[in-house]
N, C-alpha and C positions, 0 to 999 in steps of 0.2 A: 748812101753808105758813108760813114765818117772815117776816111782813110787816115786822118791824123791821130785817131785813137787806136794805134796798133801797138801790141805788146812787144817789149824786148824779150830776149831770152831770160828765163826765170833765175832768181837768186836762191841762196840757201833758205830764205824765208819760206819758200814754197814747200819745204819738207814738213811744215807744220799744218798743212791742210789735212783735215781728217779723212779717213778712208771712205771710199764711195760705196754705198750699199749696192748689192747685186740686184738685178731686175729680171726676173724670169717670166712673169706674166705678160700678157699682150692685150691691149685694148685696140680692137679693129676699127677701121673707119666706118664700117657698117654699123657697129654698136654706137659710135659717137653720132652718126647720122640719125639713128633712131631717137637717141636721147635729145638731140638738139633740133630735130625736125628739119634738117638741111639736106639738100640733094648731094649725092656723092661727087658728081663732077666739080662742084664748088669746093668741096673739102680737099680735092687733089692739090690745089694751089693755095688755098687759104683755110685755116682751121683755128678755131677758138676752143680751148678747154678751160673750165673753171674749177677752182679748188676751194674747199670750205676754210673758214677762219678757225684753224685747229692747231696752230703751232705758236709757241711763245717766241719772242724776239722780233727783230725788224724785218726778217726775210720770210714771213709767212706768205706763201704764194696765193694770189687772188685769181689771176688769169695768166695763161700762156697763149700767145698769138703766133701761129706759124704762117709764113708766107714763102711761096716758091714761085716767083714770077720770072718770065722770060728776061734774059739779059743780066740778071743779078743772082748771086748765090742765095740759097735758102736762108731765111732769117728766123730767129726765135725772139719774141719780145716777152719778157717776164715782168708782170705787174704784181706788186705786193699790196697787202692791206695797209701797211704803214709807209709814211714818207721816210726817206733816209737820205743822208749825204754820203758823198764818196769818202769823206774822212771817217765817218762812223763805221764804214766797212773795213777800213785799213787794219789788216792783221786779225780781223774778227769775222768778216762775212765773205762768203763765196757762193757763186752760182755756177752750176754745171749743167750742160746739155749732154746727155748720155746717148750714144749711138750704138746700135747693134747692126752691123753691116754684113755679118757672116753667119747669122743664125747660131750664135754662140750661147752657151749657158749664161755668160756674163756680158757686159758691154765691151765693145771692141775699142771705141774711141770716146773721148769726152772733150768738150770745150770748157775751159776753166776761165771764169771771169772773176777778177779780184781788184782790189784797190791798192794803188801805190801811195796813198794818202792824198794826192792831189788830183788824180784822174783814174778812170777805169782802164784796166788792161785785160786783154783776153788772149788765150793761146790754145792750140790744139794738142792733145796728148793721146798717145796710144797706150791702152791699158795692157799690162803684162802680169801674168800670174806668178811667174817664178823669178822675176827681176823687177827693179824699180820701173815705174811708168816712164814712158819715153816722150820727151818734149819734141814736137814736130815742127810747128811754125806759128807765127803770130796771126791773130784774127782782128778784124775790125769790130769795134764795139762803141755804143753811144748811149747816153742817158735818154730816157723817155719820161718827161715831166719830173716830178719829185718822188715817184714811187715805182720807177721801172727802168729797164735797160733793154737794148736790142743788140744781138750778136749775130754775125753772118758767118756761115760755114761753107767753104767751097768744097762740095762733095767730090768733085773731080780729082781732088788731091788725096782722097782716101781710097783704101782697098776694099772692094766688095767681093762677096762670094760669086762664083761663076753663075751666070744666067739669073742673078737675083732680079726680081721684079719689084721688090720693096725693101725698105729698111725700117728699123724701129727706133723710136726715140722717147726720152722722158727728161724731166727736169728735176734737179735736186738743189736745194739751198741749204747752206750750213751757216750757223751764226753762234758765236760764243761770247756773250756779254750780257749784262743786266740780268734778266730772269733766267738766262741760259748759263747756269753754273757749269754744266758740262757742254754739250753741243746740241743746239736745237736743229733738228733736221726736218725739212718739209719735202714731200715728193709730189710731183704732178705728172701724170695722174697719181692718185694715192696708191693704187695697185697697178702693176703691169706697165706696159709700154704702148705707144701708139704705132700702129702699122701705117707706114707712109709709102705710097707707091712711088717708084722711080719712073721718070719720064720714058726711059728706054731700059730694057734689061741690061744688067751690068756685064762688062766683058770679063774675060779670064782674069783672076786676081793678079794684082801687081805685087811686087815684094815689099811695098811700104808697110 
């Protein structure tokens, strides 16, 4: 984990991030296991999903690699079809890991990865329907080759529904430059979210 790549509190620039699409569908681990031909026990701690080359701009997702290993927070590695630099993403490109922890119609939290021109920054946000989204804390993030990044999310700092045995996640990328005169949006999976088992059932929800 690259602890030196920790985001500070966001500035006014963050208000320009486009809205996050809602995600109501679900992709279960059983479905992914059938498609990939992989045993479910392996998918509980490691998971790879692939996405087609179907979006313009630099942040067309190719793969998302999920890891939940003992001793470290879960991590998501997002690999794109195109190489990119941190400077190219500055004020133009964003990567979000969306989390449904309470079986809500919309996502409850999201990790936001952005560029401050010289390095990647990441932070955790709570999504709110009737108020601006709430910044919670900084996250660790690092580059992976020239076409990817990895972000770690400490789930213990988030609130889960009572007795939850799983949570759901998906990845969204946003890019606004070049062929993207508006905003190019890519989703992984293309529809729905991934059902991810929790190691132990969640306790009673905290007020976070």
